[in-house]
Every structure is written in structure tokens, then in C-alpha cells.
N, C-alpha and C positions, 0 to 999 in steps of 0.2 A: 711689614717691618722685617728687615733682615737681621738675624742674630749676629752678635759680635763675638770675637774670640773670647772675651771675658765671660760671656754667657755660656759658651761651650765649656770653658774651664770650670765654671761653677758646678757643672754636672759630673765632673770627673770622678769624685768619690762614690757617688751613687752608681755610676756606670761600672766602676771597679767591682763593687759588691755584686752587681748583676752578672758581670762576666765571670767572677769567681764562682758564683753558684752554678753557672753553666759549665765551666772548664775544670774546676777543682784545684787550680794551681794559681797562687798569687802572681807568679812570674808570667804565666800565660794570660792571666787576667789583665795585667799591666800592658802586655803587648796588644791584646784585643782592644783595650780602651784607646791606646795610641792609634791603632788602625781605625777605630770608630771616629775619633776626633778628626783624623785626616780625611776620611770619607765625607764626614759632615762638612768640613771646611771646603772641600772641593765641590760640594753640592749645595752650598748656601743659596745660590740663585734659584734653585728648584724648591726651596722651602717656602711654601705659600701660606703658612699659618693656619691651615685647616685643623691641624692638631697642635697640641702644645709642643714647645721645643723639647721638653723632656720625653714625651711620647715618641717624637720623631727620632731622637737619639737612641732610645731604647730599641726601636725597630732596627736601626742601623747596627747597634751593638749585638742584637740577637742574630742578625744575619752574619756578622763577623764571627760570632761564636759558632754558628752552624757550619760556616766554612772551615773554621779551625778544627771542629770535630770531624768533619768529613776528611780533612787532611790527616788527622790523627788516626783514623781507621785504617789508613794505608801504612802507618808506621808499625814497626815490630812491637809486639806486646812483651811485657817483662818475661813471661814464661818462654818466649821464643829467643831471648837474648843469651841463653846459655845452654850447655849440653844437658841432656836428661840425667837425672841423678836418682839416688836411692835414699832411703831413710838414714843410712850409715854414712853418706858422703857429707863433707863439711858444707855449711851454708855459704852461698855466694851472695855477697851484698852488692846491690846496685846503688848508684848514686841517688841521693834523696830526691832528685828532680823527677824520678819516675813514679813517685807516689803522691797521693793526696796530701796536701799540706794546709795548715791553718793560715789564716790571714789576720793581721792586727785589726781591731775595730776601727782604728783611726784611718786605715786605708780603704775601708769598705762601708763605713756608716757615716752619713752626713752629720756634721756637727750641729746643724740648724734644724734637725728633725724634731718634731714634738715627741714627748716621752712615750706615748702609746705606739707611734710609728717606729720609734727607735727599738722598742721591745720586740715588735714583729720582725724588724730587720735583723736584730741581733740573733733571734731564733733561726732566721733563714740562712745565716752563715756558720751555724754550728757544724762541727765536723760530721756529726751523725746525719744531719740533714743533707749536707753536701755529698757525703758518701752514698746515701740512698739515691740522690739525684743521678749520680754517675752510673747507676744500674739501668736507668731509663734510656730508650732510644733518643736520639737528638731532638726530634720534634716534640716528643712528650716532655723531655727535660726542659725545653724552652717554655712550654705551656705551664708546667709546674713551677718553674722559676718565676715567671711573670706573675702568676697567681699567688705565689707565696709572699709577695711584697706589695700588692695593690689590693684594692677592694676585692673582697672575696665573693662578690655577687655572682660570679660565673661558676662557683663551686656548687655542687648539689647541696640543697638545704640541710641534708642530714649531717654534713661535715663542715659546712661553711664557717661557723663560728665556734664550734665546740672542740675542734681538734687542732693541735699544734702543727707546724709545717711538716715535721717528719711523719706524723700520722696521716696527713693529707697525701703525702707522697706515697706512702704504703697503700693507701686507698686507691690512688690513681694506678698503681702497679697491679692491683687486683683485677680479676675479670669483671666484677660488678662495677668497679670504678671506671674501667674503660668503656663499659656500656653506657654509663650515665653522663660521661663528659663528651662534649662535642669537640673533637680534635679537628 
């Protein structure tokens, strides 16, 4: 069964939340979702139904975000955009687009999610969690992002159900977390 454009569009909000967690910017997340839907539309004939449509789209979205993060690493960092300064110099403000930004729930959380799933998803787009994700290398960020909003069976049992997403992210960043997770 080939998915329709309507079925792709039904996943847009969930994909926006996923891309936001990966990229930390609502504008970049929107761009990534648009690219995801475009890639999916072009590849519809290759979708064979072995995985669910949602799983297939998340895989495409993750690859789009990893590509965007690779491109971003070649861009100048905020500290490279201005001259060196001292503590006595006036502060130079950069446009808001250079920094992590919040995203409205309506853009990143599916309206039809059950309350328990909605709670987990809401925690996973909190600025503290998204800021912690931005400290991870791209592949670890992808793993932590996917695990933050799906079944936590792949997390070590010591943190699977007892820790909120930000704590799990800190655990993954720690040396003991890297040893116990299969990247």
C-alpha cells in the first residue's frame, strides 16, 4: 500500500517535534520537515511497508537533520562572528536566529496523542532538554532524540523509567552512559 499525501501531512507535527529536538531551532525544524516530506514523496515507490509509515518518516527526518548538522558544523560559530573583546567592551548582540529558541506546543506536539505520550513529548521539547541535546555529537543526539519519545526499552534498565529526558541525556553524556548504550 502506497502512502498518500494526506498520510504524510498527518505526521508533520510529530516530525517537527523530532527535528526541533535535533536542531534546536523552530525555523530549521520547519525546513527539515519540509525536506523530509519532499524526500518521502520522491521515494514513495520505494516504501514497501516493512516498517510503519511513521518509522520510515522518522528515519528520513533523522537523516535530513544529520545532514543539516553536518552543514552547520562548517558554518561560523557565534564566537567567530565578531572581533575579540574584553570585559570592558560593550556587548555585541547577534540576531536571535543564532541561538536556541523555544517552539510552541501546537507546532511540535500531535493533538491526537494520548495524555501519557503527550507528557513525555512535552518534556522532550523543554528548552533545558533541547539545550542538553545540542551538546551531544550528531549521532548521539539522534539516538537520544529518538529514545526520548519512543519506548524506552533500549535504555539501560537503571534509567529507563525513573529519569526524565534531561536526566537520561546527562546519563548518555557521561562515560558510564556511553559504555552501557549501544551506539
